[in-house]
C-alpha positions in Angstrom: -23.4 -14.6 7.7 -23.5 -13.3 4.2 -22.5 -15.7 1.4 -18.9 -15.5 0.2 -18.8 -13.2 -2.9 -16.3 -14.3 -5.6 -13.4 -11.8 -5.9 -13.9 -9.5 -8.9 -11.8 -6.5 -10.1 -14.8 -5.2 -12.0 -16.8 -4.2 -8.9 -16.5 -0.4 -9.1 -18.9 0.2 -6.2 -16.3 -1.3 -3.9 -13.3 0.0 -5.8 -14.3 3.7 -5.4 -16.4 3.5 -2.2 -13.7 5.7 -0.5 -14.0 8.5 -3.2 -16.6 11.3 -3.1 -18.4 12.3 -6.3 -16.1 15.3 -6.5 -12.9 13.2 -6.1 -14.1 10.8 -8.7 -14.7 13.6 -11.2 -11.2 15.0 -10.4 -9.7 11.5 -11.1 -11.6 11.4 -14.4 -10.1 14.7 -15.4 -6.6 13.7 -14.3 -6.5 10.3 -16.1 -8.0 11.8 -19.2 -4.9 13.9 -19.5 -2.1 11.8 -17.9 -2.7 9.2 -20.6 -1.4 11.6 -23.3 2.3 10.9 -23.8 2.9 14.4 -25.3 1.5 16.0 -22.1 3.6 13.9 -19.8 6.7 14.7 -21.9 5.9 18.4 -21.7 5.3 18.2 -18.0 8.6 16.4 -17.4 10.4 19.2 -19.2 8.4 22.2 -18.0 7.8 21.4 -14.3 11.4 21.5 -13.1 12.0 24.6 -15.1 8.9 26.3 -13.6 10.2 25.6 -10.1 13.7 26.8 -11.0 12.2 30.1 -12.3 10.0 30.3 -9.2 6.8 30.4 -11.3 3.6 29.9 -9.2 2.9 26.3 -10.2 2.9 24.6 -6.8 -0.8 25.2 -6.2 -1.8 23.7 -9.6 0.4 20.6 -9.1 -0.6 20.1 -5.5 -4.4 20.2 -6.3 -4.1 17.8 -9.2 -1.3 15.2 -9.8 0.2 15.5 -6.3 -3.0 15.1 -4.3 -4.0 12.0 -6.4 -0.7 10.1 -6.1 0.8 11.4 -2.8 -0.2 11.2 0.8 0.8 14.8 1.6 3.8 17.1 2.0 4.6 16.0 5.6 4.6 12.8 7.6 1.6 14.0 9.6 -0.4 14.5 6.4 0.6 11.1 5.1 -0.5 9.4 8.3 -3.9 11.0 8.0 -4.2 9.6 4.5 -3.1 6.2 5.9 -5.8 6.4 8.5 -8.4 7.1 5.8 -7.3 4.0 3.9 -7.2 1.9 7.1 -10.9 2.4 7.5 -11.4 0.2 4.4 -8.9 -2.4 5.5 -6.1 -1.1 3.3 -2.6 -0.7 4.8 0.2 1.5 3.6 3.9 1.3 2.7 4.9 4.8 4.0 7.2 6.0 1.2 9.4 9.1 1.7 9.3 10.1 -2.0 12.1 12.7 -1.9 14.9 11.7 -4.3 18.1 11.5 -2.4 20.7 14.3 -2.6 24.3 13.1 -3.0 26.9 13.5 -0.2 27.7 12.0 3.1 25.9 14.7 5.1 22.7 14.1 3.1 22.9 10.4 3.5 23.3 10.8 7.2 20.5 13.3 7.4 18.1 10.9 5.6 18.3 8.4 8.4 16.4 10.4 11.1 13.5 11.0 8.6 13.0 7.2 8.3 13.4 6.8 12.1 10.7 9.4 12.6 8.4 7.6 10.1 9.0 4.3 12.1 8.2 6.1 15.3 4.9 7.4 13.8 4.0 4.0 12.4 4.7 2.0 15.5 1.6 0.5 16.9 -0.5 1.5 13.9 -1.6 -1.7 12.2 -2.5 0.2 9.0 1.2 1.1 8.5 2.9 -2.3 8.1 5.6 -1.4 5.6 8.4 1.2 5.1 10.2 1.2 1.7 13.8 2.3 1.4 16.3 2.7 -1.5 19.9 1.9 -0.8 20.9 4.7 -3.2 19.3 7.1 -0.7 22.1 6.2 1.7 25.0 5.4 -0.6 27.0 7.0 -3.4 26.0 5.4 -6.7 29.6 5.3 -7.9 30.6 3.3 -4.8 27.9 0.7 -5.4 28.9 0.5 -9.1 32.5 -0.2 -8.1 31.5 -3.0 -5.6 29.1 -4.5 -8.2 31.9 -4.6 -10.8 34.0 -6.6 -8.3 36.7 -3.9 -8.0 38.7 -3.7 -4.7 37.8 -0.8 -2.4 40.6 1.4 -0.9 40.5 2.1 2.9 38.4 5.3 2.5 35.9 3.5 0.3 35.7 0.6 2.7 35.0 3.0 5.5 32.4 4.7 3.3 30.6 1.4 2.7 30.7 0.6 6.4 28.8 3.8 7.0 26.2 2.8 4.4 25.8 -0.6 6.2 25.3 1.2 9.5 22.7 3.5 8.1 20.7 0.6 6.7 21.2 -1.5 9.9 20.0 1.4 12.1 16.7 1.7 10.1 16.1 -2.1 10.0 16.8 -2.5 13.7 14.3 0.3 14.6 11.7 -1.1 12.2 12.0 -4.7 13.5 11.7 -3.3 17.1 8.5 -1.5 16.1 7.3 -4.6 14.2 7.3 -2.8 10.8 8.7 -4.4 7.7 11.4 -2.7 5.6 11.0 -3.1 1.8 14.4 -2.7 0.2 13.8 -1.4 -3.4 15.6 -2.8 -6.4 18.1 -0.6 -8.2 19.6 -0.6 -11.7 21.2 -4.0 -12.6 24.8 -2.5 -12.6 24.5 -1.6 -8.8 22.2 -4.4 -7.7 24.7 -6.9 -6.3 25.8 -4.8 -3.2 22.1 -4.0 -2.6 21.3 -7.8 -2.7 24.3 -8.6 -0.4 23.4 -5.9 2.1 19.7 -7.0 2.2 20.7 -10.6 2.7 22.8 -9.5 5.6 19.9 -7.6 7.1 17.5 -10.5 6.5 19.9 -12.8 8.3 20.0 -10.4 11.3 16.3 -9.6 11.6 14.3 -12.3 9.9 14.6 -15.0 12.5 11.0 -15.6 13.7 9.2 -13.0 11.6 10.0 -11.3 8.3 11.0 -7.7 8.9 13.2 -7.2 5.8 12.3 -7.9 2.2 14.5 -7.9 -0.9 12.9 -6.9 -4.2 13.0 -9.2 -7.2 12.4 -7.6 -10.6 10.9 -10.3 -12.7 11.3 -8.3 -16.0 14.9 -9.4 -15.7 15.4 -12.8 -17.1 17.8 -13.9 -14.3 15.7 -12.9 -11.3 13.5 -16.0 -11.0 16.7 -18.1 -10.6 18.1 -15.5 -8.2 14.9 -15.7 -6.1 15.4 -19.5 -5.7 19.1 -19.0 -4.8 18.1 -16.4 -2.2 15.6 -18.9 -0.7 18.3 -21.6 -0.5 20.7 -19.1 1.1 18.1 -18.1 3.7 17.3 -21.8 4.4 21.0 -22.8 4.8 21.6 -19.9 7.2 18.5 -20.3 9.3 16.6 -17.1 8.5 13.3 -16.4 6.7 13.3 -14.9 3.2 11.3 -11.7 2.6 10.5 -11.6 -1.2 8.9 -8.5 -2.7 7.9 -9.5 -6.3 7.6 -6.7 -8.9 7.9 -6.6 -12.7 10.4 -3.7 -12.8 10.9 0.0 -13.4 14.1 0.6 -15.4 13.4 -1.1 -18.7 14.3 1.7 -21.2 17.4 2.6 -19.2 18.6 -1.0 -18.9 18.2 -1.7 -22.6 19.9 1.5 -23.6 22.9 0.9 -21.4 23.3 -2.7 -22.6 23.4 -1.4 -26.2 25.8 1.4 -25.3 28.3 -0.9 -23.5 27.6 -3.9 -25.9 26.5 -6.5 -23.4 23.4 -8.7 -23.4 20.4 -6.9 -21.9 19.2 -8.3 -18.6 15.6 -7.5 -19.6 13.2 -10.3 -20.7 12.8 -10.6 -24.5 9.1 -9.8 -24.3 6.2 -9.1 -21.9 4.9 -12.7 -22.0 8.3 -14.0 -20.6 8.1 -11.4 -17.8 4.5 -12.4 -17.0 5.5 -16.1 -17.0 8.4 -15.6 -14.6 6.3 -13.4 -12.3 3.6 -16.0 -12.1 6.2 -18.8 -11.6 7.6 -16.7 -8.7 4.1 -16.5 -7.2 3.8 -20.3 -7.3 7.3 -20.7 -5.9 6.6 -18.4 -2.9 3.1 -19.6 -2.1 4.4 -23.2 -1.9 7.0 -22.2 0.7 5.2 -19.9 3.2 6.7 -21.8 6.1 10.1 -20.4 5.2 9.3 -17.0 3.6 6.9 -14.1 3.3 5.8 -12.7 -0.1 4.9 -9.1 -1.0 3.0 -9.1 -4.3 3.6 -5.7 -5.7 1.8 -5.5 -9.0 -1.0 -3.7 -11.0 -1.4 -6.8 -13.1 -4.9 -8.1 -12.5 -4.2 -11.6 -13.8 -1.3 -12.1 -11.4 -3.3 -10.8 -8.5 -6.2 -13.1 -9.3 -3.8 -16.0 -9.7 -2.3 -15.4 -6.3 -5.8 -15.1 -4.7 -6.9 -18.3 -6.4 -3.7 -20.2 -5.3 -4.2 -19.1 -1.7 -7.7 -20.6 -1.8 -6.5 -23.8 -3.4 -3.8 -24.2 -0.8 -6.1 -23.2 2.1 -3.9 -20.2 2.9 -6.0 -17.7 5.0 -6.8 -14.5 3.1 -5.3 -12.5 6.0 -2.1 -14.7 6.3 0.7 -12.5 7.7 3.0 -14.2 5.2 1.2 -12.8 2.1 0.7 -9.1 1.2 -0.6 -7.5 -2.0 0.3 -3.9 -2.9 -0.5 -1.2 -5.5 0.5 2.5 -5.9 -1.6 5.1 -4.2 -4.0 6.6 -6.7 -3.9 3.7 -9.1 -5.6 0.3 -9.5 -8.1 0.9 -6.7 -10.2 -1.8 -8.4 -7.6 -4.3 -7.3 -6.7 -2.9 -3.9 -10.2 -2.3 -2.5 -11.7 -5.4 -3.8 -8.9 -7.5 -2.3 -9.3 -5.7 1.0 -13.1 -6.2 0.9 -12.5 -10.0 0.4 -10.2 -10.0 3.5 -6.8 -10.1 1.9 -3.8 -8.2 3.3 -3.3 -5.3 0.9 -1.5 -2.0 1.0 -0.9 1.1 -1.0 2.6 2.6 -1.7 2.0 6.0 -0.2 4.7 8.6 -1.1 4.9 11.9 0.8 7.3 14.9 0.9 7.4 18.6 -0.3 5.7 19.0 -3.7 8.9 20.3 -5.3 11.0 17.4 -4.0 8.5 14.7 -4.9 8.1 15.9 -8.5 10.9 13.7 -9.9 9.1 10.7 -8.4 5.8 11.8 -9.8 7.2 12.5 -13.3 8.8 9.0 -13.3 5.4 7.5 -12.3 3.6 9.3 -15.1 6.3 8.3 -17.6 6.1 4.6 -16.5 2.4 4.6 -16.7 2.1 6.1 -20.2 4.4 3.3 -21.3 2.2 0.6 -19.8 0.0 -0.3 -22.7 -3.7 0.2 -21.8 -3.1 1.0 -18.1 -4.5 4.6 -18.4 -7.4 3.5 -20.5 -8.2 0.8 -18.0 -8.2 3.3 -15.1 -10.3 5.7 -17.0 -12.8 3.1 -18.1 -13.4 2.0 -14.5 -13.7 5.5 -13.2 -16.3 6.3 -16.0 -18.1 3.1 -15.2 -18.5 4.1 -11.6 -19.5 7.7 -12.6 -22.2 6.2 -14.7 -23.4 3.9 -11.9 -23.6 6.9 -9.6 -25.5 8.9 -12.3 -22.7 11.6 -12.5 
């Protein structure tokens, strides 16, 4: 038996083993450009316009940014990408990346797409997760009204009951297929009904196993406390908590709205506070695995290393079904593949959908990532280190 190698996120041979020389060079080109804020700003403005004017941009987008960050245009293509990751011990969260269209018909029509994904994923151990956004099945204004504590009229109540049924239908099918549903976080001013709905689904489906996870955005200063409250609620009501821990994705929007409406921003005062709360949440969850499952969704190497170290200290098996790590497809392969190599349960968020429809998702990803100080430089540095190792 070969000696246990210490976990390292610097090992580029393992990180990029799944990439050919050609793919590595393409990634080098892509990250060299995506790190330029002016280029991302231009792309965010020009791409939707190009599609609107029916300019022939799809081929360029598909062969560059789309291929790197997405699993394909169809479910079938995404499953092939998932199979390829599965060969390296990496699972996927199969993410239908199409931004929801408003309207009851569109919300109803979104349900079969998710049921089809569940059917595809059933029995495939490399597809353990399915992310959903409640705003993909519900009118934003309705959630806003509920969050604000305003009474619903009879029509609105019926509308919300339909939302609940859509979510329940997906959760029931997923639990039956033994796939976990990750309910994404939303903006703070619609989050309460999302939390309440998710608690309801957890109480229905998280009895012996965890099939529904709520998302806790730790860049909000109130979420660590809310995580603890959610744990107490689950314990009191006899179900297991599913806790997906992320830092968060709506920072600029949240701060801007707080300023506009003159209320205290829910965002942490600085990055250090967010990091501290995130790591405290890791400690909290890893101490209570008899009553919860934790999904560690982060690109932060320190937090991933902390979680791995805590698991060893607490004698938690690397492949414990109650602990999962995750990063976005096309990013932080040094974390994902090194964790997988060391036997941890780790997955990639794998978006799929038609190029034109997935573009808003991709643009948001690019914007988020140019705002993460040093993230692009880190990606590029690791890619170039591996190119040098291969003599490219």
